C-alpha positions in Angstrom: -48.4 0.3 -17.6 -44.7 -1.4 -18.9 -43.4 2.4 -19.3 -43.9 2.2 -15.2 -41.9 -1.0 -14.9 -39.4 0.1 -16.9 -38.8 3.5 -15.5 -38.5 1.8 -12.2 -35.7 -1.3 -13.2 -32.4 0.0 -12.2 -34.1 3.2 -9.1 -32.3 1.8 -6.0 -32.8 3.6 -2.3 -30.6 4.5 -0.5 -30.6 3.9 3.4 -29.3 6.5 5.1 -28.5 4.2 8.8 -26.6 2.0 6.4 -24.7 5.0 5.1 -24.3 6.2 8.6 -22.8 3.2 9.6 -20.8 2.8 7.2 -19.1 6.1 7.7 -19.6 5.5 11.5 -16.9 2.2 10.6 -14.8 4.5 8.5 -14.1 6.3 11.7 -12.9 3.5 13.9 -10.3 2.4 11.5 -9.0 5.7 10.3 -7.4 5.8 13.7 -5.6 1.9 13.8 -1.6 2.9 13.8 -0.3 1.2 10.7 3.8 0.5 10.3 4.7 1.9 7.1 7.9 0.5 5.4 9.3 1.7 2.3 11.4 -1.7 0.5 15.2 -0.8 -1.6 15.4 -4.1 -2.7 16.3 -7.9 -1.5 19.2 -10.4 -1.8 19.3 -14.5 -1.3 22.1 -15.2 0.6 23.9 -18.1 2.5 24.5 -18.4 5.8 28.0 -18.9 5.6 28.2 -15.8 4.0 25.8 -14.1 6.4 28.2 -14.9 8.6 31.2 -13.2 7.4 29.5 -10.2 7.1 31.5 -7.2 9.0 31.8 -3.1 8.3 32.8 -2.5 4.8 31.0 -5.3 3.3 27.9 -5.1 0.4 25.4 -6.9 -0.9 24.3 -6.6 -4.3 20.4 -6.3 -4.2 17.4 -6.9 -6.6 16.4 -2.9 -7.9 18.9 -1.0 -10.1 19.7 1.8 -8.7 16.8 4.6 -9.9 14.5 2.0 -9.8 10.8 2.9 -7.9 10.8 1.4 -4.1 8.2 -0.7 -2.9 6.0 0.9 -0.1 4.7 -1.2 1.9 2.0 -1.1 4.8 2.0 -3.6 7.8 3.4 -5.6 4.9 1.2 -5.2 1.6 2.5 -3.0 -0.7 0.9 -0.3 -1.5 2.3 2.3 -4.4 5.6 2.5 -5.2 8.0 6.1 -4.6 11.4 7.8 -4.3 13.6 8.4 -1.7 13.5 12.5 -0.7 14.6 15.2 1.5 12.4 16.3 3.9 15.0 18.3 6.2 17.5 16.5 7.2 15.4 13.6 7.3 14.6 11.2 4.3 11.0 10.7 3.2 9.4 8.9 0.3 7.3 10.2 -2.5 4.0 8.0 -3.5 4.6 8.1 -7.7 1.7 5.0 -8.4 -0.4 3.7 -6.2 -1.6 0.1 -5.9 -5.0 -0.4 -7.1 -7.6 -1.1 -4.1 -8.8 -4.8 -4.9 -4.6 -5.4 -6.1 -4.0 -4.4 -2.3 -7.0 -6.8 -0.9 -6.3 -9.4 -3.0 -2.3 -9.6 -2.2 -3.8 -10.6 1.7 
């Protein structure tokens, strides 16, 4: 008898209905548009300095040349990457993906 009880522990029944609902929900999410942004760096400046900017002005950013860029989806960082050329346009190559649990924590 004790053996039967131990064998049943940890055995979980799969529920096809809940799996189907989960897949249906995922299909709904697949068609939602998100805005991807690639962040080169940032700088904090005073308004007086902002007002003095003109064509040719240069602002030093907080990143070093060659540092990976942040890739954001709707403002949430999802990856790091680097700029590449795709024909005549810029592209971004993903080099590091943020773990899903970390993405959720940042929302």
